[in-house]
N, C-alpha and C positions, 0 to 999 in steps of 0.2 A: 617607435613603440606606439601602440594604440591603446586608448582607454575607452571602455564602453560602459555606460550606465543604462540599465533597463529594468523594467518591472515585468516579472513573469506572469503566467496565467493564474497563479494563486494570489497575486497581489504582493509578492515579495520583491523588494528592491535589491538589485545586485550591482556590484561594480566588477568589471572584468578587465584584466590587463595582461599583456604578454611579457614574459621574462625570457630574454634571449641570451645566448652565450656571451654576447658583448657586454652584458651587465655583470658578468662574473669575472673575478680575478683568475687568470690562467692557472695559478696554483690551486685555488679552490676547486675550479672546474675539473682539474685532473685528479682530485682526491677520490679514492675508491668509495668513500661513504656517500658521494653525490650520486653514484650509480646512474639510474635512469633519468636523473634530472640534468645530466651534463649537457644535453642538447636544448635545454630550456623547457618552459611549461607555460600553461595558461592558468591564471588565477581567477577564481570566482569567489567573491566575498560578499556576504550579506551581514545584517546585524547580528545573526545568530551562528553563522558557520562560514568556514572557508574551505574551498575545494581546489585541487590542482589536477589539471589535465596535462599529462606529459606529452612532449613533442614525439612524433609529428602531429600537428593539428592544422586545419585549413588556414592557408595564408590570408584568406579574405574573411576570417572569422568575424572581424568587427563590422562587416557590412552584411552579415547573414541575418535573416529574419529571426524574431524572438523564439519561435518554436525550435529552430535549429540551435540557438544558443542554449535553450532549456535542455535539449537532448545532450549537448556536450557537457553541460553542467551535471546532468545525471550520471554521465560516464566518468566524470572526474572523481578522484579519490578524496574523501573527507580528510581534513587535517586534524590530527589528534591534538586535543588541548591539554592532555596530561603529559608529563615529562617522559621522554623516551628512556627505556631502561638501560640500553647499551650505550657505551661511550660513543660509538660511531653514529648511533641513532640520535644522540643528543647533539653531536657536531653537525649532522645533516640538518636537524630541525633549526638550529641557530643560524646556520649558513643560509638556508632557504629563506628564512624571514628577513635576514639582512639584505639579501639580494633583491627580494621583493620590494623592500623599502627603497633601495637604490633605483629600481625601475620606476616605481610610482612617483619618486621625487622628480623624475624627468618628464612627468606628464605635462601635456599642454592642453589647451582648450578649456581653461577655467579661469574665473576671476574671483577675487575676494574683496569685500569692502565692509565698512562699518556704517550702519544706518544711524539716522538722528536719534533713534531710541537706544543706541549703544550696542545693538546686536551685531556680531560679526557674521556676515553672510557669505556663502560660497555659491557661485553661479556656474552652471554647466548645462550642456545639452543632455537630455534624457529621453530614451525611447520607451514606449509603452503601447498598450492596446486600448483603443477607445471602447465605448460601450457596445459598439457593433462588431468588435473583434478585429478591426482594421488597425494596422500599425500607425502610430502617431508620434511625432517628435515634438517635445516641449522644451521650453527653457525653464529649468528648475532652480529655485532659490531655496537653500537650506540653512538653518541656523539652529543648532542644538536639535530639538525634536520637532521643530516647525518646518513644514514643507509647503511651499506654494509654487504655482507654475503659471507660465504664460503660453497660450496656444499660438500667439503671433508676437514676434519680437523683431527689433532692428537687425538687419543683415550684419552690421558691424558692431554687434553687441559687445564684443571683447574690448572695443575701444571706447566704450561708454564711460562717462564721468560718474562720480558718486551721485550727483544730483539726478542724472538720467536713470541710474539704477533705482534710486529711491522712487522716482516717478513710475518705473516699471512695476515696482512692488505694489503700488496703488491699484494696478489693474490685475495683479496676480491672484489666483484663487487656489484653495486646497484641492488636491487631486481627488476626483470622485468618478472613477471610471466603471467600477463594478456595481451592479445593482445592490441596493441596501440589503444587508444580511447575508451576502454571498462572498464576503471577503473583507480584509482590513479596510477601514474607512477613516479618513482624517476628520477630526471634529471641525465644525464650521467656525468655532471660535479660535482656531489655531492661527487665523490670519492676524498678522501683526498690525497694530494701530499705527498708520503712517499719516494720520490726519494733519499733523503739524507740517508746516512748510519745510522742505528738505534743506539741509545745510551741510557743508563739508565738515566732517569730524576728523578724518585723517586721510592720508593719501592711500589710494587703493593699491593693493598688491596684485601682481599678475604672476601666475604660476605657469611659466612657459617651459 
């Protein structure tokens, strides 16, 4: 399974991941209410909405450029946040969410750690467009509503210690790729104060 995080042309952050038949219990997959989800789907989730693109979709979707991901996201069906009226619709909605949770739980490529300030951070790769419209990969640190990024990072960042992650945070900055006034902007004061010498607070967790 692949997980892809990216920022679209409007400045909206998305997480995309694929759900395969192997993530489903055979009995659930065979139920009539799963209908056209039986062969899997691609999930697009932002802070405001979730969309599902039913299989078949490109096998190399995670390596496609951002404009292609945006196009697939537009074609994906929005997930209704109101309860389904029919019993079969309710069962389908519950099953799909449970299967998505199983799939994302198997995600690799991220680390979590707790900083000296007591914040729990998640670290993962994130793709975006720079101010010139060129694709850019950054190492993104998130904690609650705080987002900071590194343009350059160690190749073996997944094996970094808590002290090393704390030092990376000193060099990280809020994302500012869009010209001011043309999209969402992070406040400059979102940057966490890491002026104190880093120290180990707890053992880092790895989500593999």
